[in-house]
C-alpha positions, 0 to 999 in steps of 0.5 A, spaced: 462 959 662 459 952 666 456 954 672 452 959 668 448 955 665 449 949 670 442 949 673 438 949 666 443 943 663 441 940 670 433 939 668 436 938 660 441 932 662 438 925 661 440 921 667 446 916 665 446 909 666 451 905 670 453 901 675 456 906 679 452 911 682 453 919 680 450 921 687 455 917 689 461 918 686 459 927 687 460 926 694 466 922 696 469 926 691 467 933 694 467 929 702 473 925 702 480 926 702 481 921 698 478 925 692 483 932 694 486 930 688 480 929 682 477 934 686 481 939 685 482 938 678 474 938 677 473 945 681 479 948 676 475 946 671 467 948 673 471 954 675 467 953 681 470 954 688 465 950 693 460 946 688 455 943 692 454 934 690 448 936 685 452 941 682 458 936 681 453 931 679 450 934 674 458 935 671 460 928 672 454 927 667 457 932 661 464 930 662 464 923 663 472 923 663 472 926 670 468 920 672 472 916 668 478 919 673 474 917 679 473 910 676 480 910 674 482 912 682 479 907 685 480 900 681 488 903 683 486 902 689 481 896 689 475 899 690 469 898 687 465 902 681 459 897 681 455 900 686 449 896 686 449 890 691 445 884 689 438 882 688 435 879 692 432 872 690 427 871 694 423 878 693 421 876 686 416 872 685 414 872 677 419 866 674 420 870 668 423 876 671 427 872 677 431 869 671 434 876 669 435 877 676 439 871 677 443 873 671 444 880 674 446 876 680 451 872 676 452 878 672 455 882 678 460 877 682 463 877 675 463 884 674 467 885 680 472 879 680 475 882 673 475 889 674 480 890 676 482 890 668 479 895 666 485 898 670 490 902 665 495 896 664 500 901 665 498 904 672 497 896 674 500 892 680 503 888 676 508 893 671 510 895 679 512 889 681 515 887 675 520 893 674 522 891 682 524 885 679 528 886 674 531 891 679 532 887 684 536 882 678 540 888 676 543 889 684 545 882 684 548 882 677 552 888 681 553 884 686 557 878 683 560 882 678 564 887 683 562 884 690 564 877 689 571 878 683 567 875 679 569 879 673 572 872 668 564 871 669 561 878 668 559 875 659 555 869 663 551 873 669 549 880 663 547 875 659 543 871 664 540 878 667 539 880 659 535 873 658 531 875 665 529 882 661 526 878 655 522 874 660 519 879 663 517 883 656 514 876 654 511 876 661 507 883 660 506 883 653 501 875 655 499 881 661 497 887 657 493 882 652 489 878 659 488 886 661 485 887 654 480 881 653 478 882 660 476 889 659 473 887 653 469 882 657 467 887 662 465 891 658 460 886 654 458 883 661 456 890 663 452 893 657 448 886 658 447 887 666 444 894 664 438 892 659 437 887 663 436 891 669 432 895 664 428 889 662 427 888 670 425 896 672 420 896 666 416 891 669 417 893 675 421 887 677 425 890 682 426 897 685 433 899 682 434 906 688 433 900 693 439 896 691 444 902 690 450 901 695 450 908 698 457 908 701 463 905 701 467 902 707 473 902 704 471 910 706 468 910 714 
């Protein structure tokens, strides 16, 4: 069972390289009511009633699907999963280090801008809006035909409604493709940023721990 070997696995598991701080994720899942449902699922999977932050952190490393659920929930509510602030360039003197640091800061800004596209398209606010518009159009069709006694024009009205469905379908397909492209772009940029950060750490150009954003303003 997982709980019986948790401490042993915690010593064996390597540090997971991510722009999401696992310590913060584990603490928020355990302590912030926004994640109650996820915390309940996590406890059931772990077989523990009251796991501590360290145990949850280890579990997130071992079962990344729970970390992904945490990330999806955040993005759905416009909470960033990038728990790293920009590198203060005035503290980076070495020219080579500074070039990498500037690139990291540019990447972080772009990653935050396109992070919304990492949300599963089916959960996006775009689809909610699209369905709401189509429902309104359907209601309007019924209103014009029944309440305004325009039955002689009903086929024209239904035709317009069908056209709106086709337009909505085409637009949804275009947006879904955009989500796919931007997610791939995000993943490439994400990997590049991690590589640059690793180089900066190896050359002792930055203290990554000092850059971690430990708390979200959204939960305060």
